[in-house]
C-alpha positions in Angstrom: 16.9 15.0 -3.0 14.5 16.7 -0.6 15.6 20.1 0.8 13.3 21.8 3.3 13.4 25.5 3.8 12.1 27.1 6.9 8.8 29.0 6.5 8.3 27.6 3.1 4.8 27.3 1.7 5.7 24.0 0.1 6.8 22.3 3.3 3.4 20.8 4.2 2.9 19.6 0.6 6.4 18.0 0.6 5.7 16.2 3.9 2.4 14.9 2.5 4.1 13.6 -0.6 6.8 11.9 1.5 4.1 10.3 3.6 2.2 8.9 0.7 5.4 7.7 -1.0 6.5 5.8 2.2 3.1 4.1 2.3 3.7 2.2 -1.0 6.0 -0.5 0.3 3.9 -1.0 3.4 0.7 -1.5 1.4 2.4 -3.9 -1.0 3.5 -6.1 1.9 0.5 -5.8 4.2 -2.2 -7.0 1.7 -0.7 -10.4 0.9 0.5 -10.9 4.4 -2.9 -10.2 5.9 -4.5 -12.6 3.4 -1.9 -15.3 4.1 -2.6 -15.1 7.9 -6.3 -15.1 7.3 -6.0 -18.2 5.0 -3.8 -20.0 7.6 -6.4 -19.3 10.3 -9.3 -20.4 8.1 -7.5 -23.7 7.2 -6.7 -24.5 10.8 -10.2 -23.5 12.0 -12.3 -25.3 9.4 -9.9 -27.8 7.7 -10.2 -26.2 4.3 -8.1 -26.9 1.2 -4.6 -25.5 1.5 -4.8 -24.0 -2.0 -7.0 -21.3 -0.4 -3.9 -19.6 0.9 -2.6 -19.1 -2.6 -5.9 -17.7 -3.8 -6.1 -15.3 -0.9 -2.5 -14.1 -1.3 -3.1 -13.4 -4.9 -6.3 -11.5 -4.0 -4.3 -9.5 -1.4 -1.6 -8.8 -3.9 -4.1 -7.5 -6.5 -5.8 -5.3 -3.9 -2.4 -3.9 -2.8 -1.4 -3.1 -6.4 -4.7 -1.3 -7.0 -4.3 0.7 -3.9 -0.7 1.5 -4.8 -1.8 2.7 -8.2 -4.3 5.0 -6.5 -1.6 6.5 -4.3 0.8 7.0 -7.2 -2.0 8.7 -9.2 -2.7 11.0 -6.2 1.0 11.9 -5.9 1.2 12.8 -9.6 -2.0 14.9 -9.4 -0.7 16.8 -6.4 2.7 17.4 -8.0 1.3 18.5 -11.4 2.2 22.0 -12.4 -0.8 24.4 -12.1 
């Protein structure tokens, strides 16, 4: 549970952590979706093999997972006790 206190020195840090945490689902959806749309466009444009979509979606998912791991690592580093 997140409780914000007025004039707290931790408020900017809490908002930054909240912003990073809400980016995780967006990134996990955006990578494969963008690659799917790119694959559909490439198939329609150049009559390529439809298996290209599956390959691009997997690449997008891998990239999204890597980026998510970076965000989680950053959250843990910022939240580590000093």
